[in-house]
C-alpha positions in Angstrom: -36.7 -58.2 -51.4 -34.7 -56.9 -47.8 -33.4 -53.8 -46.3 -29.7 -55.4 -44.9 -29.4 -56.9 -49.1 -30.8 -53.9 -50.9 -28.0 -51.8 -48.3 -24.6 -53.8 -48.5 -25.9 -54.4 -52.8 -26.2 -50.6 -52.7 -22.5 -49.8 -51.1 -20.8 -52.3 -53.0 -22.0 -50.1 -56.0 -20.7 -46.9 -54.5 -17.7 -48.3 -54.4 -17.2 -49.7 -58.0 -18.5 -46.1 -58.3 -15.4 -44.7 -56.2 -13.3 -46.8 -57.6 -14.2 -45.8 -61.0 -13.5 -42.4 -60.2 -10.4 -43.3 -59.6 -9.9 -44.6 -62.2 -10.7 -41.8 -64.2 -13.2 -44.9 -65.4 -16.2 -42.0 -65.7 -18.5 -45.1 -67.5 -17.8 -47.0 -65.4 -18.9 -44.7 -62.7 -21.8 -43.8 -63.7 -22.6 -47.2 -65.1 -22.5 -48.2 -61.2 -23.9 -45.0 -59.7 -27.2 -46.0 -62.1 -26.8 -49.5 -59.8 -26.8 -48.2 -56.3 -29.8 -45.8 -57.5 -32.2 -48.5 -58.5 -31.3 -50.8 -55.4 -31.8 -47.9 -53.1 -35.7 -47.0 -55.0 -35.8 -51.0 -53.0 -35.2 -49.9 -49.5 -38.1 -48.9 -47.8 -37.5 -46.3 -46.4 -39.6 -46.3 -43.5 -37.6 -48.9 -41.7 -34.3 -46.9 -41.7 -33.1 -44.5 -39.0 -33.3 -40.8 -39.8 -29.4 -40.2 -40.8 -29.3 -42.9 -43.2 -32.1 -41.3 -45.0 -29.7 -38.3 -45.1 -26.8 -39.9 -45.9 -29.1 -42.6 -49.3 -30.5 -38.7 -50.1 -26.2 -37.6 -50.8 -26.5 -40.4 -53.0 -28.3 -38.9 -55.6 -25.2 -36.8 -56.6 -21.7 -38.1 -56.4 -18.6 -36.3 -57.9 -15.4 -38.0 -56.6 -13.8 -40.8 -55.3 -13.6 -40.1 -51.7 -17.7 -38.8 -51.8 -18.8 -42.3 -53.1 -16.1 -44.7 -51.0 -17.0 -42.3 -47.8 -20.7 -43.2 -48.1 -20.6 -47.1 -49.2 -18.8 -47.4 -45.4 -21.0 -45.4 -43.8 -23.9 -47.6 -45.5 -22.4 -50.9 -45.1 -21.3 -49.5 -41.1 -25.3 -49.0 -41.2 -26.0 -52.3 -42.0 -23.7 -53.9 -40.0 -24.9 -52.3 -36.6 -28.2 -51.7 -37.3 -29.3 -54.9 -39.5 
């Protein structure tokens, strides 16, 4: 799978994490976080810019809706500009 699809899918999963936390549905948020981590494993880290590597590392532990939404937006912006 190419990085663009994996990163775009991950961004959508993180938006769902944000929605889950916002609606106090931690079970939903945790499930989509698991999906996002599966997508992260599909990304070829060597082919992305260094700042995105640090963003991807920050996705491992997300505790708030705002944090998930911010990381989702950063990933989405990366895919639109560089891929």
